[in-house]
N, C-alpha and C positions, 0 to 999 in steps of 0.2 A: 720675683716673677709675678706679674699681674694675673689675677684670676680672670678667666674668660667665661662668660655665661653664654647661654644658648643664643640670646639676641646678638651678642658680640660676634659669635660665630657666623650667624646668618648674614650680618652686615659685611663681614670679611669675605665670605663666599660670594656675595653679590658683587663686591668690588673686583674679585678675581675673575668672575664670569664676564663682567663688563670689559676688563682689560683683555681677556681672551677674545671676545667678540670683536673688539677694535683691531687686534692683531690679525684675526682672520680676514676682516674687511680689507685691511691694508695689503695682505698677501694676495687676495683675490684681485684687487685693483692692479697690483704689480703684474700679476699673471696676465690679466686682460690687456693691459697696456703693452706688454711684451709680445703679445700675439695679435695685436690690432693692426691690420694692414691699411686702414682708412683714416682720413683726417677730416676735420671740419672743412666744408666746401666740396667734398667729393659727392658725386651723384651716383646713387646705387639703386638697384631694383630687387624686389623679391617677386613672388608669384602674384601679388596683388597690386603693388604700387611702386612708384619711383619717387625718391626724395633727394633733396640736397641737404647733406648733413650739416646741422647747426648745433647739435648737442650730442654728447656721448655719455651714456651711463653704463652701469654694470649689473649683471645678474650673477647670482651665486652658483647657478647651475641647478637643475632639478633632475630627479630620477637618475638617468645615466648620462645626462648632458654635462659637459664641462662648463665652468664659468666662462662667460663671454660678454662681449659688448652689445649694447642696444643702442641703435642709432636713431636719432630724432631729427625731423626736419619738415619743411613745407612739402606737401604733396605736389608733384609736378605732372603736367599733362604729358603723355608719352609722345604726342604728335609734334610738339615744338619745345618741350622741356621748360615751359613757363609755369609759374605757380597758378593754381586755380584761383579765380577771383574771390571765392568765399574764404580763402586763407586756410583751407583744411591742412591739418598736420597729421603726421603718421609716424610710426616707429617701425623699425625693421631689426629683427634679431640677427646677429652675425651669422648664425647657422642657416638662416633662410635666404641669404643673398645669393642671387643667381646671375647677376650681371652688374658690372661696374661700367658706367657710361662715361664718366669723366673723373679722373683721379688727379688731385693736385700734386704738384711736385713736392717731394719730401726733401 
């Protein structure tokens, strides 16, 4: 049996922690994907803005909130659903969505 010193132990524990974090991240993504009702191309609104989703990321959840999706996209004018000329982008957290304006077919 090989002798393990303190440095070897620290290296081994860091490896285990990294593996654990990667598994947590995978589980969070699987949970979010399973509970995500929206797709790229959907148009959604919260209390501030309207966007057409072009990217979906994930949050681990904070305080008492569950892990959820964060939707990113170009900010749209509410009057005609066209992007602003300045190309503003916005993100909307899944828990803040209050309206789905256009949902792509799944």
